[in-house]
C-alpha positions as CSV (number, residue, x, y, z in Angstrom):
1,M,16.1,36.9,22.1
2,Q,14.6,33.9,20.3
3,G,11.0,32.9,21.0
4,K,9.9,29.5,22.2
5,P,9.8,26.7,19.5
6,P,6.2,26.0,18.2
7,T,4.4,23.3,20.2
8,P,3.2,20.2,18.3
9,I,-0.6,19.8,18.1
10,L,-0.3,16.2,16.9
11,T,2.3,13.8,18.3
12,V,2.9,10.3,16.8
13,E,5.2,8.1,18.8
14,N,6.6,4.7,17.7
15,V,3.5,3.7,15.8
16,S,3.5,0.3,14.2
17,K,0.8,-1.6,12.4
18,T,0.6,-5.2,11.4
19,F,-2.4,-6.8,9.6
20,R,-3.3,-10.4,10.0
21,T,-4.3,-12.3,7.0
22,R,-5.2,-16.0,6.3
23,T,-1.7,-16.6,4.9
24,G,0.2,-14.7,7.7
25,T,0.9,-11.2,8.7
26,I,1.7,-8.0,6.8
27,E,3.7,-5.3,8.5
28,A,2.5,-1.9,7.2
29,L,4.2,0.5,9.6
30,R,7.2,0.2,11.9
31,D,8.1,2.6,14.7
32,V,6.9,5.8,13.0
33,S,7.4,9.0,15.1
34,F,6.8,12.6,14.0
35,N,5.0,15.8,15.1
36,V,2.7,18.2,13.4
37,L,2.9,21.8,14.5
38,R,-0.1,24.0,14.9
39,N,-1.2,25.9,11.8
40,E,1.1,24.1,9.4
41,I,0.5,21.8,6.5
42,C,2.4,18.5,7.0
43,V,2.5,16.2,4.0
44,L,3.0,12.4,4.3
45,L,4.9,11.4,1.2
46,G,6.6,8.1,0.1
47,P,6.5,5.3,-2.4
48,S,3.4,3.4,-3.1
49,G,2.5,0.9,-0.4
50,C,4.5,2.6,2.3
51,G,1.5,2.9,4.7
52,K,0.7,6.6,4.2
53,S,-3.1,6.1,4.2
54,T,-2.9,3.5,6.9
55,L,-1.1,6.0,9.1
56,L,-3.7,8.7,8.3
57,N,-6.5,6.3,9.2
58,I,-4.9,5.6,12.5
59,V,-4.7,9.3,13.3
60,A,-8.3,9.6,12.3
61,G,-9.3,6.9,14.7
62,L,-10.6,4.7,11.9
63,D,-8.0,2.0,12.7
64,T,-5.8,1.2,15.7
65,P,-2.0,0.8,15.9
66,S,-0.5,-2.5,16.8
67,S,1.9,-0.6,19.1
68,G,2.8,3.0,19.9
69,H,0.4,5.9,20.6
70,M,-0.7,9.3,19.4
71,S,-2.1,12.4,21.0
72,L,-3.9,15.5,19.7
73,D,-3.3,18.7,21.7
74,G,-2.2,16.5,24.6
75,T,-5.2,14.1,24.6
76,P,-4.6,10.5,23.6
77,I,-6.2,9.4,20.3
78,S,-8.3,6.2,20.9
79,G,-11.0,6.5,18.2
80,P,-12.8,8.9,15.9
81,G,-13.5,12.4,17.3
82,R,-14.9,15.8,16.3
83,D,-11.4,17.2,16.8
84,R,-10.3,15.6,13.6
85,G,-12.0,16.3,10.2
86,C,-11.4,14.0,7.2
87,V,-11.5,14.6,3.5
88,F,-10.9,11.6,1.2
89,Q,-10.4,11.2,-2.5
90,S,-13.9,9.9,-3.1
91,Y,-16.8,12.4,-3.0
92,T,-18.9,12.1,0.1
93,S,-21.8,14.5,-0.4
94,F,-25.3,13.3,0.2
95,P,-27.0,13.4,-3.2
96,W,-30.5,14.3,-1.8
97,L,-29.2,17.4,0.0
98,T,-28.2,20.8,-1.5
99,V,-24.7,22.2,-1.1
100,L,-26.0,24.3,1.9
101,E,-27.7,21.4,3.5
102,N,-24.6,19.2,3.1
103,V,-22.4,21.8,4.8
104,E,-24.9,22.2,7.6
105,Y,-25.3,18.5,8.1
106,G,-22.6,17.8,10.7
107,M,-23.5,20.9,12.7
108,K,-27.2,19.8,12.7
109,L,-26.1,16.4,14.1
110,N,-24.1,18.2,16.8
111,G,-27.1,20.2,17.9
112,V,-26.0,23.6,16.6
113,A,-28.9,26.1,16.4
114,R,-30.4,26.6,13.0
115,K,-29.4,30.3,12.7
116,E,-25.9,29.7,13.8
117,R,-25.3,26.7,11.6
118,R,-26.8,28.6,8.6
119,E,-24.4,31.5,9.1
120,Q,-21.4,29.1,9.6
121,A,-22.3,27.1,6.5
122,L,-22.6,30.2,4.3
123,H,-19.3,31.4,5.6
124,Y,-17.5,28.2,4.5
125,I,-19.4,28.0,1.3
126,D,-18.1,31.5,0.5
127,L,-14.6,30.4,1.5
128,V,-14.6,27.6,-1.1
129,H,-16.1,29.9,-3.7
130,L,-19.4,28.1,-4.1
131,E,-21.8,30.8,-3.0
132,K,-23.6,30.7,-6.4
133,F,-24.2,27.0,-6.0
134,R,-25.5,26.9,-2.4
135,D,-28.9,25.6,-3.6
136,A,-27.6,23.1,-6.1
137,Y,-27.5,19.3,-5.7
138,P,-24.3,17.3,-6.0
139,K,-25.4,15.7,-9.3
140,G,-25.1,19.1,-10.9
141,L,-21.6,19.8,-9.6
142,S,-18.2,19.0,-11.1
143,G,-15.7,16.8,-9.3
144,G,-13.8,19.8,-8.0
145,M,-17.0,21.4,-6.8
146,K,-18.0,18.2,-4.9
147,Q,-14.6,18.2,-3.2
148,R,-15.0,21.8,-2.2
149,V,-18.3,20.9,-0.6
150,A,-16.5,18.2,1.4
151,I,-13.9,20.6,2.5
152,A,-16.5,23.3,3.5
153,R,-18.5,20.7,5.4
154,T,-15.5,19.4,7.3
155,L,-14.2,22.9,8.2
156,A,-17.7,24.0,9.3
157,N,-17.3,21.5,12.2
158,T,-14.2,23.4,13.3
159,P,-11.8,20.4,13.8
160,E,-8.5,20.9,15.5
161,I,-6.8,19.2,12.5
162,L,-7.9,18.5,8.9
163,L,-6.8,15.1,7.6
164,M,-6.7,14.7,3.8
165,D,-6.1,11.5,1.9
166,E,-5.2,12.2,-1.8
167,P,-8.1,14.7,-1.8
168,F,-7.3,15.9,-5.4
169,G,-6.2,12.6,-6.8
170,A,-9.4,12.0,-8.9
171,L,-9.3,15.5,-10.5
172,D,-7.9,16.6,-13.9
173,A,-4.7,18.5,-13.9
174,E,-6.2,22.0,-14.3
175,T,-8.8,21.5,-11.6
176,R,-6.2,20.0,-9.3
177,W,-4.0,23.1,-9.5
178,H,-7.0,25.3,-8.7
179,M,-7.9,23.1,-5.7
180,Q,-4.3,23.1,-4.4
181,E,-4.2,26.9,-4.6
182,M,-7.6,27.2,-2.9
183,L,-6.4,25.0,-0.1
184,L,-3.4,27.3,0.5
185,E,-5.8,30.2,0.6
186,I,-8.1,28.5,3.1
187,V,-5.3,27.5,5.4
188,Q,-4.0,31.1,5.3
189,K,-7.4,32.5,6.2
190,T,-8.5,30.0,8.8
191,Q,-5.1,29.0,10.3
192,T,-6.1,25.4,10.0
193,T,-3.6,22.6,10.7
194,V,-3.5,20.0,7.9
195,L,-2.0,16.5,7.7
196,L,-2.2,15.5,4.0
197,V,-1.3,12.3,2.1
198,T,-0.2,12.5,-1.5
199,H,2.0,10.6,-3.9
200,D,2.6,13.7,-6.1
201,I,6.0,15.3,-5.4
202,Q,5.1,18.7,-6.9
203,E,1.9,18.8,-4.9
204,A,3.7,17.9,-1.7
205,I,6.3,20.7,-2.3
206,L,3.6,23.3,-3.2
207,L,1.4,22.6,-0.2
208,A,3.7,21.5,2.6
209,D,5.5,23.5,5.3
210,R,7.0,20.2,6.2
211,I,7.2,16.8,4.5
212,T,7.3,13.5,6.5
213,F,8.8,11.0,4.1
214,L,8.2,7.3,4.7
215,S,10.3,4.4,3.4
216,S,9.1,1.6,1.3
217,H,7.1,-1.3,2.9
218,P,7.0,-1.5,5.8
219,G,6.7,2.3,6.3
220,R,9.3,3.8,8.5
221,L,10.4,7.4,9.0
222,K,13.0,8.0,6.4
223,A,13.3,11.8,6.5
224,V,11.6,15.0,7.7
225,L,12.1,17.8,5.2
226,D,11.5,21.4,6.4
227,L,10.8,23.5,3.3
228,D,12.9,26.5,4.5
229,F,13.3,27.9,0.9
230,K,9.6,28.8,1.1
231,R,9.9,30.8,4.3
232,G,9.6,34.6,4.2
233,G,7.1,34.7,1.4
234,E,3.8,33.2,0.7
235,V,3.5,30.8,-2.3
236,H,0.1,31.0,-3.9
237,S,0.6,29.1,-7.2
238,K,2.7,26.5,-9.0
239,E,4.2,29.2,-11.2
240,E,5.5,31.1,-8.1
241,L,6.8,27.9,-6.6
242,I,9.0,26.8,-9.4
243,C,10.7,30.2,-9.6
244,I,11.9,30.2,-6.0
245,D,15.5,29.5,-5.4
246,G,15.7,26.1,-3.7
247,Y,12.7,24.5,-5.4
248,L,14.8,22.4,-7.8
249,D,17.1,21.2,-5.1
250,C,14.1,20.2,-3.0
251,E,12.5,18.3,-5.8
252,R,15.8,16.6,-6.7
253,Q,16.2,15.5,-3.0
254,I,12.8,13.9,-3.0
255,V,13.2,12.2,-6.3
256,S,16.4,10.8,-5.0
257,L,14.7,9.5,-1.9
258,M,11.9,7.9,-4.1
259,R,14.5,6.2,-6.4
260,S,16.5,4.9,-3.4
261,E,13.4,3.4,-1.8
262,S,12.2,1.9,-5.1
263,A,15.5,0.3,-5.6
264,Q,15.5,-1.2,-2.2
265,A,11.9,-2.5,-2.7
266,E,13.0,-4.3,-5.9
């Protein structure tokens, strides 16, 4: 007997977004609908300018849709909330605080007792492999370390979903691989749900359980790709990924989608 299908934690229904400018209007998104399941990594992918970051900002509550609606765990999204944690490409650590103090910061604002927030902060600092740098200041950290601090600080506030906008885009290739693998490790250990924006096809395939592909401007739902070839075995690294049967077919399908959208845009 088959079990019940997983219940979506995030539901996006018929979301459109139009920006008004001095010269007219710009339609960024048109009738986008998709779900994110609990404990999965869903990647938003598509050509440049398709509205991926705009859509993520709307989910974060940092912007509002022109039409349509969204809900998180059944509750309508109408603005920012502690149930959503955000990690962006730019580094957001406070330079005057240590790594430990940065990770504690959100919990301190939320009134978490000192002993509890210290234990929680140390747990997530250990999770992102920064235990030796807990007393360091951001100016002494590399870009990858600064992004680890941001991830630890966000997770320490126990959001229902982690929203990530090109979080590794500013890193060099080697550091980026390490960060991708670390994110997979964290998601496995914490069972965190992630909605992540990227323009990198290989990154999308490595990280995603599902890829939501948006068309060229205005962004519309073009395809939802379930990465079934990864099921049945955990993928921990890029080397493991490219050796799995089905990887090349998946990459070829996404490249074809990208080329098709680029041709239509031209």
